[in-house]
N, C-alpha and C positions, 0 to 999 in steps of 0.2 A: 604567570609568563609558561606557555606551552612552547617547546623547540621539538622538532624531530631531526634529527641530523645523519644523512644518508642514507637513508633508510632501503632495505631493501625485504622484500616478505615473499615468501615461498610455505603457502598451505602443503602438510604434509602428504593430504588426500592429492595434491596434481605438482607432484617432486620437480616435472620440468618446465611448468609454469608459474612465473616470477610477478604476482598478484599487484607490487607496486614496487618499482626500478629506480632503486637510488634518490629519492627524493627528500628535501630538505624543507623545513616550512618552519616559522615562527611564527605566534599566535598572543596578540600583549596580553595583558590583564583588561579587564574592560570591552575589552571587543570581540565585536557580532561577527562573525564567520561564515561566508553561507558558501560551502562545498556543492557542484554540479556537476556537470557528464555524464554520460552516457552509464545505459546499465550494464553494471559487471566491471567498472573503470576501476574501481580502487575505494571510493570514498566512504564504504561503510570498513572497511580495512584499517581506515586511518582511525574513523574511530576506534575500535577498536584497539590500535595500539594506546591511545589514549587510555581508556579507562581501563586496560590490562586484560581483558579476553583473549589477546591475542600476549603473550601465548600461553596464560594461565588457564584457557579454555580451550580455547580453539589451538591445536598442535599444528605450532608453525615457524620456520625457522623465522628467525629476525636480525640482519645485519643493521647496524648504525646505532644512535644512542637515539632514547626518548625522554625528555627532560615533563612533568608534570605539576607545576606550583612548585617547583623546586625539589621535588623526587625524581630521584633517579629509576624508571619504571622497571625496569630489569630486573632493579635489585631493590624495589620496594615488594610489599604484598597484595594480592585484588582489594584487601582489607581496610588496608591503607588509600590506595587509590581512589577507592569505593569513597572515601571522606569528604575528598577533596569534586570529584564529579560525579554527575549523575547522568544515566541516560534512559531516553524515551527508545523503544527500541522502531525498529520498520515493523516490525509485528509482535502487538503488543501480549497477546497472548504468551507470548515466550516467557516473560518478565513475571508475571503473576504468583503469587506465590498463596494465595486466601480464596476461599468461595464465595468470600459476602465483600462489598464494596468496601464499607466502611474498615474493614479487617485490615482490608491492601491497602488505602492511603495509611495506617498507623504503622504497618508493618516494622518500616523500615524506621522508621523514628527509637520503635519497641527497641527492637536489634541493637542501638545505640546506646539506650538508658536513657534516654531523655526523661525526664521526671513527667508524670502522668498532667499533671498542669498546664505546661508547656504544648503536649501533644496534642490535647482539647482545644488549645487556642491559636495552634497551626489548623485544627482541622477545620475552624470556623473560617478561617483568612481566606486557606484553600479553593474549601467548598463554595464560599459566597463570590472570590473572583473568576473557578471556574462555570457559576449559576450549574452545578451539579445535584442541587437538592431534593431530586427526585429520584436521584440516582443511590443515596447516601444507603437507603436497605433493603437494598436489592442484591440478589445472586448474580455474580458475576458471568456464573452460565446462561442470563437472562438477557446480558445485552447483547446489541448490534457492536460489529466489529465498528463502527464511528463511536459508541458509547464506549470502547476497551481502550479505545485512542484516546479518550478522556480521560479516561480513570488514567490510564497510565504518565498522563502529563501532570494529572495532579496530584500523582504519587513520589514526584520528583522533584514539585514543587515543596510539598511537604517537608523533605530532609533540607531544604537551604547549602545546597553546597555553593559554591564557588563556580564552577565549571557547569554547565549542561550541556550536553549531547542530543542530538534531535536528526533520527536517521528515519528519513520520509515520515515526520511527524503529521502531516497533511492528508498519508494517503487515503484514512477511508475515511476522510472527515467531510460532510455536506457545507455548502456555500458557508453557512452562518456559522456553525463550528468553525472555521478557517478564519474568520470573521473573528471571533473568541481568543482563540489562537493565536492569533497575531496582536493582538488587546494585553495576554498576557508575555506575549515575548518583550513588549514594548515594557510592561512591565518590572521584569526579569532585568533589561535593558535600563533603565533608569535605575536599577537596585546595582549598577557594577556590576552585575554577573559577567564572563565570558561566556562565550553563546556559540557555540557551531554547531549547523543545520546541513545535515548532508539532505540533498532536493531535490525531487522533478518540477515539483509544480513551483516554481520558483518567484512570481507573477505577488503573493501576499507580501513575500521577505525583501523584495527590489527595491524596495526604498528607506528599508529599515535600515540593511546591513550595512557595513564598515566597506568590507569587500568582498569581493565573489574570487571563488579559485575552481580553477576547471580542470578535471582530471581526462586525462584520455590517455588507453593503454598502459594504466599504471604510472604515469609521469603528470605531473603538472605543467600543462601548456600554457594555463594565462593565469595571472596573479592581478585580476584588474582591485585597484582603488576607485577613491567613491566618482573623481571626478572623470575615470575612464568607461565606470559604466556610466555616466551619465550620456556618453560617444556614442557608445555601441549599440547598433541597429536592429530591430527585430533579425535583418536578415543573416547576421552574422551570427543572433545568436542560434538560429537553427542549423547553421553551418556546421556548429561544435556539436548538433545534437540534442539539444536545451532549449526545455518547454519556452514560450511566452512568456513576458513578462508583465503582460496587460491580463489584469483579472477579468476573468469572465463566466458571469451569470448565468449557471443554468438555466434558471426559473426564467432568464427574459431573452433566452435566443429564440431569435424567429426562426420555427423550419416550416419551408413551404408543404404544406398538405394536400393540394391541389389536385394529383395522382387521383384517379379513381382504383383503388383494390379493393380486393373481395376479402370478408373477412375471416379467418382459421379459428381465432377464438374465439368464443362468446362463453362470460360465464355467468350466472344465476343466483339472487341469491347465495352467495359464495363466500363461506365464512371459517375463519380459522381463530382458535381464542386455547390460551395459552391453560394450564390447571389451575392455578393461581386465581383465574382472570383477570389479570391486569395488565395485559395487554390484548389486541385484537384485532383480525386484520377483516374488514369486508370489503366486496364488490357487487355488484348487484347489475346487470345491464349494463358490464364493461365488454367491450369488442374488441380483440386486435386486428389489422389488416395480417392479410398474408402476401408474403413476399418481401416484405419493409422490416428496416429496422429500426425496433420503437425504443426510445431512451425511456427508461421508468428513472424518476426522480421523485425523492422527496428527503425529508431531512432524517437527521440518523434517530433510529425504533421506530420509524416513519411502519413499517414492514415490507419496508419490497424485500429483504429477503426471507422474510417468509412468503409473500406472493410467491417468489420462486421454486423455494422448495416443495409449499403447496404444489402450485403449477405442473409438475415434474414427479410429484408422486412420492418424494421423500418423507413429508410430512399431509395427514391423514386431514381433511376438511369437511367442513359440512357445504352442501350445495351440487349443482350441475356444472360438469363444463362439455362444453360441445366443441370436438374438435374436425375441424373438416366435416360440418353437417353432423356429425356420427358425438354419440354420448362416449366419453370412457372414464372406465373407473382409473383407481390411484394407482392398477398395477399396470394396467395395461398400456398410461402413459409413459411411461419408463421407455418400450422401447420405440414412441414415436422422437425425443428429446434426447438432449447433454447439455448437464447441466457443470458449468464451469462452476467453482467453489470461491467465497473470496478467499480463502486460502487454499490456495493451490495444494499442499503440502497433504493435506485431508486423499488427495485423490489422485497421490501418486504412488504407485506399488515395485516396478522393474526395479531391475539393476542399471538400465540406461536408457538414454535420451531414448532413442532408436526403440527397444525393446517398449517402451512407452506408446509411443504411438502406432507402431503393429500391435499391442495390446487392445488399442479402440478399435482396431475390424476385423469385421465380420470373415475375411478373407485375407491370411497376409498378403500385402504385396508390397516388397522391400524398397521398390522402384517407386512408387507412389508416394511410400512413408519418406525416404530422402527427398524428393520434392519438396514436400511440404517442409521439411525442416529446413530444405534451402530457402525457402518465400519468406523463412521466419528469421532468418541466419542465425539458424543451429548448428547446419554441419557440422562445424568444429568441434561440436557438445555431442555428439553424435554417441559415444562411447562412456560421457561421463553419467554418473551417479547423477537422477536429480532434485535428489534433497543435496547436493553438494553445490548447486547452484545458484546466484543470486534470487530475489525476492523476482524480480523484472524477467527474467531466464526461467523460472519454474514458473511463472504464469503461462509465457509462450511453449512451452511446452503441455501443458493443460489445453491450448486454443490449438496444438496443433493434432491432440490427440480428438478432439470436437471435431477437425475439419475429417481428421482420419475416417471419423464413424457415419457419417455420408446420412444422418439424422435429418427430418425435414424441419424439424425444430431447434433451434439452440437458441439457452440460453445461459447471461454471463454475469456474474455479480462481483463487481469492479474490476473489470479485464485488464483497467491502465492503469491501476494503482503498482506505484512502484516501477514502471515503463518511461523512458526517456522518449524525446518528441520523435526521433527516428524510427522505433519501434511502436511508438502510440501511431503513428502514422501505418506502417506495417500493418496493424491489426486494422487499424479504417480499412486499408485498401481492401483488405482481406476479408473484412463481413460485407464489404461493398461488392467483391467475387460474388460469393457464397449467394447474398442479395438474387447477384442479375441471377444465376443459377436456380431460382425458385426458393432458396430456404428462406425461413422464416427467425427473424432474430431480435430477442427480448433483451435489453442491456440493460442493470441494473448499476447506476454512472452518477458518482457528483460531479464529473471531470467534463465542464464546461468545452475546455479546446477540443475534447475528442468528440462530443455530443455536435458542434458545428460539423468534426470535417464529416462527421458520416451517418448521422440517423435523420431518418425522412419521416418519422413520426415521435410525437413525445406524450405518454403516460405520468401525468403526476397524482401521486399516492400521499 
């Protein structure tokens, strides 16, 4: 059993902001609970209380009591708590300790001193369950974002803890990988695990979970049991800022492409190959329409991020790229395009959100920057350090920088990863506004709901 009693949490970085406000929550053994709500509402903080990262890793003041499987979290060590619960983080890169997939999978078990034969048996079982045989001999730095997410989930499966905590586990997974994750969670549930998932993409979990807890501004505002979940409507769910509970396959979404548009990008014999030769991206006679929002769709590891990296000049590749009728080399492309990365923490450089937006402008315009922040619901955070924000909030800061830069072509890699319904729709509306200004937008995404909301073209890779 997990018990949180009258708990209030304030991070040291934000002494005047209570992230959680006097919440109480009981989760029974073998129960599967879905935590959902808008970005920054406190879902991840609840998970950190359970796994001991607060206060042992994150500096925070905690009032109240937390009990996990009979342990008083405040008086127990993080090592003791780690034997009870395993966590898959929103950014899987932050939980890796080794450079190779196989080493990462066995790392936790080796730390616990589990016999080698038992580790090998667990490894065989987990690899089969996750269908990750092809990843086993790969290096961690060669994996796509979705593949890293799969490895993170598999490493937790290896440790066989009683409690499994999932923080946006589907954020970077394609439709098929989400189905596999759903199957794995079903296996965990049948095995009697206690599962707590913090998610925005709730559709794949909706029928499986026993209870849904909706959090808003640090408080639990709804605690829905199975019967209440069956009665709630799509409109009510969206009023809470939550994503649809209807699954949408991005490959099956129909997009009306009847409008005539000139082509702005033309690829000829375009290729990229990693040095080891185990991954290749090719595009020949591929055209992308000007002034449209094109969804770049493909399975994890298909080459979507590589495509965007080559396009904007982050990586060099062979072949010709014609932009607006003119061949441009990889250095010249950087002046025409702005790339928003999948892991936005790589491209946030300043000490405040406002400074981050001003940095993207050729000439600083504070009023324009404040207007952009207001549109993205970031005004209240303008003085915050970008890296102190939640994953969804950081994503919006990067998009604000792209808008401020006034580039002709904007590339986005999984821009709705970690975003709730309200902020997903905010991004959708902003991209449509940029489209109306003649901007060309290319979005690598697995998010069917997002594609349906704004994309006017679809390119499958």
